[in-house]
C-alpha positions as CSV (number, residue, x, y, z in Angstrom):
1,M,-32.8,-26.2,-13.9
2,E,-29.7,-26.3,-14.4
3,T,-27.4,-27.1,-11.5
4,Q,-24.6,-24.0,-10.2
5,L,-21.3,-24.6,-9.0
6,R,-19.4,-22.0,-7.6
7,K,-15.5,-22.1,-5.8
8,L,-15.7,-20.3,-3.4
9,S,-12.3,-20.8,-1.5
10,I,-9.5,-23.1,-1.3
11,M,-7.1,-23.3,2.1
12,C,-4.3,-25.7,2.4
13,L,-1.3,-26.9,4.7
14,Y,1.3,-28.2,4.1
15,L,3.7,-29.8,6.6
16,Q,7.4,-31.3,5.9
17,L,9.0,-33.1,8.7
18,E,11.6,-35.8,8.5
19,N,10.7,-38.7,5.7
20,H,6.8,-37.8,6.8
21,S,4.8,-35.4,4.7
22,L,0.9,-34.2,5.9
23,D,-0.9,-31.9,3.2
24,K,-4.3,-31.0,3.7
25,K,-6.4,-29.4,1.7
26,T,-9.9,-28.3,2.4
27,I,-13.1,-27.5,-0.2
28,L,-15.7,-25.3,-0.1
29,T,-18.2,-25.2,-2.8
30,K,-21.7,-23.7,-3.5
31,V,-24.5,-25.8,-5.4
32,D,-28.0,-24.8,-5.0
33,G,-27.9,-23.0,-1.7
34,E,-25.7,-25.5,0.5
35,Y,-22.2,-25.3,1.4
36,Q,-20.4,-28.7,0.3
37,V,-17.1,-29.3,2.4
38,N,-14.6,-31.6,0.6
39,K,-11.4,-32.4,3.3
40,V,-9.0,-34.4,1.7
41,I,-5.8,-35.4,4.3
42,T,-2.8,-37.4,2.8
43,Q,0.2,-38.5,5.4
44,G,2.7,-40.6,4.0
45,D,0.6,-42.8,1.4
46,K,-2.4,-43.0,3.4
47,V,-5.5,-40.6,1.9
48,D,-8.1,-39.2,4.4
49,R,-11.6,-38.1,2.5
50,F,-14.1,-36.3,4.2
51,S,-17.8,-34.0,2.9
52,L,-19.9,-32.2,5.0
53,T,-22.7,-29.8,4.2
54,F,-24.0,-26.9,5.8
55,A,-27.1,-24.7,4.7
56,E,-26.5,-21.4,3.5
57,S,-28.0,-20.3,6.7
58,D,-26.1,-21.7,8.8
59,M,-23.0,-20.7,7.1
60,K,-24.8,-16.7,7.3
61,G,-20.8,-14.6,8.9
62,F,-18.0,-17.4,8.2
63,I,-15.0,-16.2,7.3
64,S,-12.2,-18.9,6.0
65,E,-9.0,-18.9,7.0
66,G,-6.5,-17.7,4.5
67,S,-9.5,-14.4,5.4
68,N,-9.6,-14.5,9.2
69,L,-5.4,-13.1,8.9
70,L,-6.7,-10.2,6.5
71,L,-9.3,-9.8,8.3
72,M,-6.7,-9.2,11.8
73,R,-4.8,-7.1,10.3
74,L,-6.8,-4.3,9.3
75,L,-8.4,-4.8,12.9
76,I,-5.3,-3.5,14.4
77,T,-4.8,-0.6,12.8
78,K,-9.1,-0.1,12.5
79,G,-10.3,-1.3,15.6
80,T,-11.9,-4.2,16.5
81,P,-16.1,-3.4,16.1
82,T,-17.8,-4.1,20.0
83,G,-19.4,-7.3,19.9
84,F,-18.1,-8.8,16.4
85,T,-18.7,-12.5,15.7
86,A,-17.4,-14.3,12.5
87,I,-18.2,-18.5,12.0
88,S,-15.2,-20.4,10.9
89,F,-14.0,-24.2,11.4
90,D,-12.6,-25.9,14.4
91,S,-9.1,-28.1,13.9
92,D,-12.4,-30.8,13.0
93,T,-13.5,-28.2,10.9
94,N,-16.8,-28.0,12.6
95,L,-18.5,-24.4,12.4
96,C,-18.0,-22.1,15.7
97,R,-18.3,-18.7,16.1
98,S,-15.3,-16.5,16.7
99,P,-15.7,-13.4,18.7
100,Y,-13.3,-10.6,17.8
101,V,-12.1,-8.5,21.4
102,S,-9.9,-5.4,21.5
103,Y,-8.0,-5.7,24.7
104,I,-6.3,-2.2,23.9
């Protein structure tokens, strides 16, 4: 059976400091029912690479950082459904629950 590879999203952050740069890239791909996360952090001349794999069932309800920004804009105008929770990555690329709450 041929392996199907589909790139789902790429999230990038670039920060430029005085004589120092930081480049973070997180690449999420779905391969044979699993999600592979490859993270590359470049700090000056140092490059760190991390790889994680998540089951498809663990990623149900996942929302990427970029999609989250768009969703928040939509929820401001349409309202937040009661009990709405998504799955996202924390700063260490662990899956975590992200509840959305309206205070209006």
